[in-house]
C-alpha positions in Angstrom: -5.4 21.6 15.3 -6.9 20.5 11.9 -9.7 18.0 11.6 -9.9 15.0 9.2 -12.2 17.0 7.3 -10.0 19.8 7.3 -7.0 17.8 6.4 -9.2 16.2 3.2 -10.7 20.0 2.1 -6.9 20.8 1.9 -6.0 18.0 -0.2 -9.5 18.4 -2.5 -8.2 22.2 -2.9 -5.0 20.9 -4.6 -6.6 18.7 -6.8 -8.9 21.0 -8.3 -6.2 23.7 -8.6 -4.4 21.6 -11.0 -3.4 18.2 -9.5 -6.2 16.0 -10.8 -5.1 15.0 -14.1 -1.4 14.6 -13.1 -2.7 12.7 -10.5 -4.9 10.3 -12.1 -2.8 9.6 -15.0 0.1 9.0 -12.3 -1.8 6.5 -10.0 -3.2 4.7 -13.5 0.6 4.1 -14.0 1.0 2.7 -10.6 -2.0 0.4 -11.0 -1.0 -0.9 -14.5 2.6 -1.7 -12.9 1.4 -3.3 -9.8 -1.2 -5.5 -12.1 1.9 -6.4 -14.3 3.9 -7.6 -11.3 1.1 -9.9 -10.1 0.8 -11.8 -13.4 4.5 -11.8 -13.7 5.0 -13.4 -10.1 2.3 -15.7 -10.8 4.2 -17.1 -14.2 7.4 -17.0 -12.1 6.0 -19.1 -9.2 4.8 -22.0 -11.6 8.1 -22.0 -13.4 9.7 -22.9 -9.7 7.5 -24.9 -9.3 5.9 -22.9 -6.1 2.5 -23.3 -7.2 1.5 -27.0 -6.6 -1.4 -28.8 -8.7 -3.8 -30.5 -6.2 -6.9 -32.5 -6.6 -9.9 -30.8 -6.8 -11.6 -32.8 -3.9 -8.7 -32.0 -1.6 -9.2 -28.2 -2.5 -13.3 -28.0 -1.9 -12.3 -29.8 1.7 -9.4 -27.3 2.1 -12.4 -24.4 1.5 -14.5 -25.6 4.2 -17.2 -27.6 1.8 -18.2 -31.1 2.5 -17.0 -33.6 0.0 -18.5 -37.7 0.3 -16.7 -40.4 -0.9 -19.2 -40.6 -4.4 -18.2 -36.8 -5.3 -14.8 -37.2 -4.1 -14.3 -40.0 -6.7 -15.5 -37.4 -9.7 -13.7 -34.5 -8.5 -10.1 -36.1 -8.1 -10.2 -36.7 -11.8 -9.1 -32.9 -11.7 -6.2 -30.6 -10.3 -6.3 -27.0 -9.4 -3.1 -24.8 -8.5 -2.6 -24.5 -5.2 -0.1 -22.1 -3.9 2.7 -23.8 -1.2 4.1 -21.9 2.1 7.1 -21.2 -0.5 5.3 -19.4 -3.2 3.2 -17.3 -0.3 7.0 -16.2 1.2 8.1 -15.5 -2.3 5.0 -13.4 -3.2 5.1 -11.3 -0.1 8.8 -10.8 -0.1 8.9 -9.7 -3.8 5.9 -7.6 -3.7 6.7 -6.2 -0.5 10.0 -4.5 -2.3 8.0 -3.8 -5.5 5.4 -2.0 -3.8 8.1 -0.1 -1.4 9.3 1.4 -5.4 5.8 2.1 -6.2 4.9 3.5 -2.7 7.8 5.8 -3.1 6.7 7.3 -6.7 2.9 7.5 -5.0 4.3 9.9 -2.5 6.4 11.9 -4.7 3.5 12.7 -7.0 1.1 13.1 -4.0 3.4 15.7 -2.3 3.8 17.4 -5.8 0.2 17.7 -5.8 0.4 19.4 -2.1 3.2 21.6 -3.1 2.2 22.5 -6.9 3.7 21.3 -10.2 2.7 17.5 -10.3 3.3 15.5 -13.3 2.3 12.1 -14.0 5.6 10.6 -14.2 6.6 11.3 -10.8 4.7 8.3 -10.4 8.0 6.4 -11.8 10.3 8.0 -9.1 11.0 5.1 -7.4 13.1 3.7 -10.1 15.6 6.1 -9.5 16.4 4.7 -6.3 14.9 1.0 -6.6 17.4 -0.7 -3.8 16.4 2.0 -1.4 12.9 2.1 -1.8 12.3 -1.6 -2.2 14.2 -2.1 1.1 11.9 0.5 3.0 8.9 -1.6 1.4 10.3 -4.9 2.8 11.4 -3.4 6.3 8.3 -1.6 7.0 6.2 -5.2 5.9 8.1 -6.7 8.2 7.8 -4.8 11.2 4.0 -4.6 10.8 3.9 -8.1 10.5 6.3 -8.8 13.6 4.3 -6.2 15.6 0.8 -7.9 14.1 2.2 -11.6 15.5 2.1 -10.0 18.9 -1.4 -8.8 18.8 -4.0 -6.6 16.7 -3.1 -3.3 18.5 0.7 -3.4 18.2 0.0 -4.3 14.7 -1.9 -1.1 14.1 0.2 1.2 16.3 3.3 0.0 14.1 1.3 0.6 10.6 0.5 4.2 11.7 4.1 4.9 13.2 5.6 4.2 9.9 3.0 5.6 7.6 4.8 8.9 6.9 8.1 6.9 5.8 7.5 7.2 2.0 6.9 10.4 2.6 10.2 11.7 4.8 12.0 9.4 2.0 10.5 11.7 -0.7 11.9 14.4 0.8 15.4 13.0 1.8 16.2 10.5 -0.9 19.6 10.3 0.7 18.5 8.9 3.8 18.7 5.3 4.5 15.5 2.8 4.6 15.7 2.8 8.3 16.2 6.2 9.2 13.2 7.1 7.4 11.2 4.6 9.7 12.4 5.9 12.6 12.0 9.5 11.5 8.4 8.3 10.8 7.8 6.9 14.1 9.4 10.3 15.9 7.0 12.7 13.5 3.9 10.3 14.3 4.3 10.6 18.2 0.9 11.7 19.4 -0.7 11.9 15.8 -1.4 8.4 15.0 -5.2 8.6 16.7 -5.6 11.9 14.1 -4.5 9.8 11.3 -6.8 6.9 12.0 -9.6 9.3 12.1 -8.5 10.5 8.6 -8.6 7.2 7.5 -12.2 6.4 8.9 -13.5 9.5 7.0 -12.6 7.6 3.8 -14.8 4.4 4.6 -17.8 5.7 2.7 -15.4 5.9 -0.3 -13.8 2.6 0.4 -17.1 1.0 0.1 -17.9 2.6 -3.0 -14.5 1.4 -4.2 -15.6 -2.2 -3.3 -19.4 -1.5 -4.5 -18.0 -0.5 -8.3 -15.5 -3.4 -8.2 -12.7 -1.4 -8.2 -13.4 1.1 -10.8 -14.0 4.1 -8.1 -10.5 3.3 -7.0 -9.3 5.7 -10.3 -10.1 8.8 -8.3 -10.4 7.6 -4.7 -6.3 6.1 -4.9 -4.9 9.6 -5.8 -7.5 11.5 -3.5 -6.6 9.4 -0.6 -2.9 9.5 -1.3 -3.1 13.3 -1.3 -4.9 13.6 2.1 -2.3 11.7 3.4 0.2 14.1 1.7 -1.9 17.0 3.5 -1.7 15.2 6.7 2.2 15.0 6.4 2.7 18.9 5.4 0.5 19.3 8.4 3.0 17.4 10.6 6.0 18.9 9.0 4.5 22.4 9.9 3.9 21.6 13.6 7.4 20.4 13.7 8.7 23.7 12.3 6.9 25.4 14.6 8.0 23.6 18.0 4.4 21.9 18.4 3.8 18.5 19.7 
């Protein structure tokens, strides 16, 4: 059974064989679309009155800072935007659907890197089936959130169970969002720990992204997505061979 190193090596080999530039360009498009969504959602939140204005002294206290009476008098003259619970629900719901559309594009592109012939505009594939991919994003987020409410471990279990849903939908765009989730859970049976090990092998790369304030993510994001696609390909091979 291939190790995390083997999976990453397989992904890196495909990237070097001609997938680097399309992957970089495609994930740059996804990053820009994600950033644009953040800006638009913030503006919509203000328009709908979902972002409240509260006195600066109250805001400081919410952050855990001690504010005495003298300071409070001076700070109360100023206000800062503060998201309401309604805004948070709005953001989580809409972003989950938007991220579903973008995640599908990332899955299509990374699978193409593994199979040959990727193009940057495959990152836009989610817009061919916006409803189905948005619903998948929302359902996956809700299921993970639900299991996370019980305990941390069930939340992680659910996150790994449904990780392959977008890759499966990329191969079977006629499937419903729910079927993609259920098939992902079936496909991941007995392989969750292997995928967790693959994630752990990227810790150094994730730290590099943090140290460079996200700059390294330009390369790490397509590399990580392609490694996940390589893992998906390995699962498909094992299923075809009748292995557990």
